[in-house]
Every structure is written in C-alpha cells, then in structure tokens.
C-alpha distance (Angstrom), angle and dihedral (degrees) to the residues before:
residue distance angle dihedral
M1 . . .
A2 3.78 . .
D3 3.81 117.8 .
W4 3.81 127.2 -153.1
R5 3.75 100.6 -147.1
N6 3.74 106.1 47.2
V7 3.79 112.5 31.7
G8 3.85 111.1 179.1
N9 3.80 90.2 13.0
W10 3.92 88.1 -95.3
H11 3.80 101.5 133.3
W12 3.82 125.0 72.5
K13 3.75 112.5 -90.1
E14 3.81 124.5 175.2
K15 3.85 137.2 -166.8
N16 3.78 125.4 -171.1
C17 3.83 107.2 -132.6
L18 3.83 101.2 175.4
V19 3.79 94.7 112.6
W20 3.81 90.3 50.3
A21 3.80 91.0 47.5
K22 3.88 91.8 52.4
T23 3.87 89.2 53.1
Y24 3.79 92.7 42.4
L25 3.82 94.8 50.4
E26 3.84 93.1 44.8
K27 3.83 88.6 53.5
Q28 3.77 96.6 43.7
L29 3.86 98.7 43.2
T30 3.83 107.1 29.1
G31 3.90 104.4 99.4
L32 3.80 93.8 9.8
E33 3.84 106.6 153.2
A34 3.79 140.8 -163.7
K35 3.74 121.3 -165.7
G36 3.81 132.1 -161.6
S37 3.80 131.7 176.6
D38 3.72 93.9 -79.3
I39 3.82 106.1 -2.3
S40 3.87 129.8 67.4
A41 3.76 127.9 -178.5
K42 3.76 134.7 -177.9
V43 3.82 143.2 -179.3
T44 3.77 106.9 -106.7
S45 3.76 99.5 -173.9
V46 3.76 145.0 -9.9
E47 3.76 103.6 -119.7
S48 3.80 99.3 -171.7
V49 3.72 145.2 -14.6
T50 3.80 114.4 -161.3
G51 3.74 133.7 172.7
D52 3.79 135.8 49.5
V53 3.80 131.6 -40.6
D54 3.74 117.2 178.8
L55 3.79 137.9 168.7
N56 3.76 116.5 -155.3
I57 3.84 139.9 -179.8
R58 3.76 119.8 -150.8
K59 3.83 125.6 165.8
G60 3.77 90.8 -13.9
R61 3.79 96.1 -51.5
L62 3.78 124.3 119.1
L63 3.77 109.9 -137.7
A64 3.82 129.6 -168.2
I65 3.88 111.1 -154.7
Y66 3.80 116.7 177.4
D67 3.85 143.1 142.8
V68 3.83 117.7 178.1
E69 3.79 138.1 162.2
L70 3.73 113.1 -130.4
K71 3.84 126.1 -155.1
L72 3.72 122.3 -168.9
E73 3.85 138.2 177.4
W74 3.77 120.1 -140.7
E75 3.78 140.9 -172.8
A76 3.79 127.7 -159.5
T77 3.80 129.8 -173.9
K78 3.83 136.1 -164.9
G79 3.78 112.9 179.3
D80 3.76 105.3 -54.4
E81 3.80 93.5 -15.0
K82 3.80 116.4 102.3
V83 3.79 125.3 -180.0
T84 3.86 130.7 178.4
G85 3.64 132.9 -165.8
K86 3.83 147.6 136.5
I87 3.83 137.6 -84.6
T88 3.76 120.5 -155.5
V89 3.78 121.4 -166.5
P90 3.74 103.2 -168.3
E91 3.77 95.2 -167.4
V92 3.81 129.7 30.8
A93 3.80 101.4 166.1
H94 3.78 141.1 165.0
D95 3.85 93.2 -120.5
T96 3.85 99.0 51.0
D97 3.81 141.1 48.8
A98 3.80 95.4 179.7
Y99 3.72 97.5 101.9
V100 3.78 124.5 -168.5
Y101 3.76 117.0 -141.2
E102 3.87 121.7 -157.4
V103 3.86 104.7 -164.1
T104 3.84 118.9 -169.6
S105 3.76 130.4 174.8
T106 3.75 135.5 -150.8
S107 3.84 89.9 -139.5
T108 3.81 126.5 66.3
S109 3.81 94.8 -174.8
T110 3.79 120.2 124.1
A111 3.74 90.5 -121.7
A112 3.87 89.6 61.6
L113 3.78 94.8 56.7
P114 3.85 96.9 82.8
L115 3.82 89.9 49.8
K116 3.74 93.2 48.9
D117 3.85 90.3 47.2
F118 3.82 90.3 50.8
V119 3.78 89.7 53.9
R120 3.78 90.1 48.7
T121 3.84 94.9 50.3
Q122 3.85 105.1 28.0
L123 3.79 111.5 21.3
T124 3.78 92.3 46.9
Q125 3.82 89.0 52.0
A126 3.76 89.6 57.3
I127 3.90 90.4 47.9
G128 3.82 88.8 51.1
Q129 3.73 92.2 54.8
K130 3.82 90.8 52.3
L131 3.77 92.1 47.4
G132 3.79 89.4 52.3
N133 3.74 89.4 68.0
F134 3.85 95.1 51.2
T135 3.86 99.8 92.1
E136 3.82 93.7 49.0
D137 3.85 93.3 45.3
L138 3.78 90.6 45.4
K139 3.80 90.9 58.1
K140 3.78 95.2 39.5
E141 3.77 95.2 51.8
N142 3.85 97.7 40.2
G143 3.75 105.3 23.5
S144 3.79 95.8 84.2
E145 3.83 88.7 68.0
M146 3.81 91.1 50.2
Y147 3.79 102.8 46.1
I148 3.85 118.0 78.9
A149 3.74 120.2 -155.8
G150 3.78 110.2 -110.2
D151 3.77 97.6 -143.9
S152 3.73 111.4 29.8
T153 3.71 92.9 178.9
K154 3.84 87.3 78.0
S155 3.76 93.0 68.7
S156 3.73 116.2 128.7
E157 3.75 118.7 -97.0
A158 3.79 87.0 -130.0
S159 3.80 88.3 75.5
T160 3.77 88.8 87.2
P161 3.91 118.6 59.3
A162 3.82 92.1 -136.8
S163 3.74 97.0 42.8
G164 3.77 95.6 115.8
Q165 3.81 92.9 58.0
I166 3.88 91.2 40.7
A167 3.74 90.1 52.0
K168 3.82 91.2 50.6
D169 3.79 91.4 47.3
F170 3.78 90.1 48.8
K171 3.72 94.0 53.9
E172 3.77 90.5 49.4
G173 3.85 91.1 47.5
K174 3.76 93.0 -115.8
S175 3.83 128.9 139.3
G176 3.76 128.4 -162.4
G177 3.81 134.8 -160.0
T178 3.88 92.4 -77.5
T179 3.78 100.3 20.8
G180 3.73 135.2 62.0
V181 3.87 146.3 156.2
A182 3.70 125.4 -104.6
K183 3.82 131.2 -169.8
T184 3.68 131.7 -158.0
Q185 3.77 129.4 175.6
N186 3.78 91.7 -87.9
A187 3.80 105.8 25.8
T188 3.73 148.3 32.5
F189 3.77 118.5 -154.0
G190 3.78 146.2 157.5
T191 3.84 122.5 -95.7
V192 3.74 137.4 -159.9
V193 3.85 137.2 -160.9
V194 3.82 118.3 -115.0
T195 3.82 118.6 -156.6
Q196 3.81 126.7 -178.6
T197 3.81 139.9 164.9
S198 3.74 130.0 -157.3
E199 3.85 134.6 173.1
F200 3.87 123.6 -136.1
M201 3.78 126.4 -165.4
C202 3.86 93.0 -130.1
S203 3.78 141.5 76.4
A204 3.81 120.8 -77.3
G205 3.78 88.8 -117.5
D206 3.83 92.4 55.3
L207 3.81 92.1 46.0
Y208 3.87 90.7 50.6
A209 3.78 90.2 51.5
T210 3.81 91.3 47.4
L211 3.83 89.8 55.3
T212 3.85 96.2 45.6
D213 3.78 111.4 23.3
P214 3.86 111.5 96.1
Q215 3.76 94.9 -140.4
R216 3.78 94.2 50.8
V217 3.76 94.3 40.7
A218 3.76 89.3 54.7
V219 3.79 90.1 58.3
W220 3.78 99.1 56.2
T221 3.83 94.7 36.2
R222 3.80 90.1 46.3
A223 3.84 91.7 -139.3
Q224 3.74 139.7 76.5
A225 3.78 108.2 -68.9
D226 3.84 119.5 -144.3
I227 3.71 96.6 -157.3
K228 3.84 136.6 123.1
P229 3.85 122.6 -175.9
E230 3.79 96.3 -124.4
V231 3.78 131.0 115.6
N232 3.82 115.5 -103.6
T233 3.83 89.2 19.0
K234 3.75 118.3 129.6
F235 3.78 124.1 -136.1
R236 3.82 138.3 -162.0
L237 3.81 124.8 -162.8
F238 3.79 137.9 176.2
G239 3.83 94.9 29.7
G240 3.89 90.4 -49.1
H241 3.76 94.8 -52.2
I242 3.75 88.2 118.7
E243 3.78 122.5 43.8
G244 3.70 139.2 164.0
E245 3.83 148.2 122.3
F246 3.81 133.8 -99.2
T247 3.77 108.2 -119.4
A248 3.94 98.8 175.2
L249 3.82 131.6 7.6
V250 3.78 127.7 -170.4
P251 3.87 107.3 178.0
G252 3.75 111.5 -123.5
K253 3.76 91.1 2.5
R254 3.81 120.3 55.1
I255 3.79 143.8 3.6
E256 3.77 121.5 -164.9
Q257 3.76 119.3 -173.9
T258 3.77 145.3 154.3
W259 3.77 109.0 -118.9
R260 3.77 138.8 -175.7
V261 3.83 143.0 166.9
A262 3.81 115.8 -124.7
T263 3.88 90.2 -122.1
W264 3.81 93.1 55.5
P265 3.85 117.7 103.3
A266 3.78 109.0 -67.8
G267 3.79 114.0 -87.9
H268 3.78 96.2 9.9
F269 3.78 118.5 127.9
S270 3.84 128.6 179.5
K271 3.82 122.2 -147.6
A272 3.76 116.0 -118.2
T273 3.83 123.2 -169.5
I274 3.75 118.8 -172.2
E275 3.92 115.9 -164.5
L276 3.80 118.1 -164.7
E277 3.82 117.9 -156.6
Q278 3.84 118.2 -168.4
L279 3.81 110.9 -137.2
S280 3.77 127.9 -173.1
N281 3.83 95.6 -89.1
S282 3.75 102.5 1.6
T283 3.86 146.3 24.9
R284 3.77 125.7 -109.7
L285 3.79 115.4 -145.1
S286 3.78 120.4 -157.8
L287 3.78 124.5 -168.5
K288 3.75 127.9 -162.7
Q289 3.77 115.4 179.2
T290 3.83 121.8 -179.6
G291 3.74 127.5 -170.6
V292 3.80 99.0 36.4
P293 3.85 109.4 158.5
L294 3.72 110.3 -108.0
N295 3.69 98.6 -119.2
E296 3.89 89.5 50.7
E297 3.73 100.8 57.9
D298 3.78 98.0 100.2
A299 3.79 93.9 41.9
T300 3.78 92.1 48.2
K301 3.77 92.4 50.8
A302 3.78 92.8 48.2
N303 3.76 95.3 46.2
W304 3.81 96.2 47.9
E305 3.79 85.9 54.6
R306 3.76 97.1 44.6
Y307 3.81 105.2 34.5
Y308 3.87 100.0 31.4
W309 3.77 112.7 25.7
N310 3.79 102.7 26.4
S311 3.83 92.0 39.3
I312 3.75 92.1 51.9
K313 3.81 91.9 49.2
G314 3.76 91.0 47.5
S315 3.78 93.4 50.4
F316 3.78 100.8 42.0
G317 3.77 102.9 21.1
C-alpha cells in the first residue's frame, strides 16, 4: 500500500515494539527446557521485560534497536529434589549476543548446587539460542508495517472487489457511476470514486481552519505545510508527497481541490470535495474524491483515514 509521508522508505520512521517483545519472549521462553542424564530444568515464567524495543526505517534500511533487561523464573529437578530460582539477563541488546546470566536459587543446600549449576550452564544456553532469533523475528513480524511499497501502481487489480468488471469497462472505454478512465501523456488507466465520512468534536469553522491554515496543518502533518487558503493557490503537504490546488473555498462549509500523490501517474490529479456539516455538538465531514487511480483505491482510503482524519483528532482532540 502506498504511503504519503515516506515514499521510498527514505525518511526516519519508528515503531515501538516493546509490547510485542514481551508477548514474544513469554511465548518463546516459558516452558523452555534443558535435559541432562539425571537433571532437567525449565523456565517457568517470564517475570519482566523492561527497556526499549524499537523498529526503525532510515534510508531504505530496516533497523532493530533494542536494549532490555529480562527476568525469568526457573525450576530444576533431580530425582525427588526440586529447586526454584531466578535468572536475570541485564542486557539483551541489538549490538551484542554475549549475554550475561545472573542465576539465583531459593535453596542454599549443598544438594541444590548441581541443579543451580545445570541451570547456569545448560538452561542458559537454550535461552541464548532463543534470544539469537529475536532480531530476525522482530523484523519479520513487524517490518511489513514499516516498509512502504516503492511503486504503488504495481498493486494487483485484485485489490478492489469489482476490479474484473472495471478492467473490462476500461478496455471497452466505458465508465460507470463509481469508475472511469483517465489519460495522461504517458498512460491510460481506470479510475474510481472514493467517499468517506468522519465526525469531529469541534465547530465547522475550526475544522475548516484546521484543514487550510498553514500553522494548523503543520501540526497534524508534523511537517512544514506549503498551503494558503486561497482559490487557485497550489499546496504541497507531507514533504511534497501530496500536492494540489484549491479550486473553490467556502469557509466553514466546503473545500474543493485538485489532489494527487507523488507516486501517481505523472500529471494526473483527482478532484476532492470536502463538505462540512455543523451538527449540534460536532461537525460531520464528507469527502468525495473522483479520479483516483484504480490500483490506489485501498491505499487512498486508508491514508485519508490515517494521515488526515485520525491525525487531526490525535493532534487537536
């Protein structure tokens, strides 16, 4: 799916994965067992995982950066003898695989020493092997949410339920109520209409200003906004990944604009109309966008929701 803020995965993007790491380590380590000729030991629980676990993208590279302290509980048995204790790994980090294990036991008896030693030499070895997979699994499980397709126009036509009929209409030069055909200098392609509604707990006037005032736009786009609320004035958002031009403006009521993503076919703009309806305690926003490239329908819907509506709500409440 195409993304508006990080085309080519070039800019820094970060995801906090500590919650995932806790679940992962509990699953991987709880019940982990080491067996000898007459002694067996296992991890009975993951007591705590504290620290930082982040996944980052910079200049197209997926980077895992983490440093956590891991505390485990263990149990070892030899015949009728059973001993419990704890293992602390002070540093599980992205830049080392030489782990230090601090093993303590609840028993100080002489009979417990062989069991504690078995945990120190054998069970910790099994733990280390599991921890050795952490970086790869962290990237594998979370990386798909970080990477952004470089050329979204290569998406499968199967991404839209009606793509078969749309493709047929396109080949025949037809267009329906929600589909169409667009031509640029270098391409001819099918288009669809995107519609959305969202409710905001503010006045229509405030929402209009939030969508058009450069200072407010800079807050929810988290970047400098090249925008001015004047008809026939062009705008550029998200580092130039979104561009267009205001064609009609009615403060507190309606915004009409041409609008495109940088990865769309060169020279092609959709037409987006935003209607604002003042309700008793909120404002209903309705979007109708025509001329969206067929393969971009799902991405466009998701990104309006994520980078416009949700970002505005998250920034202003």
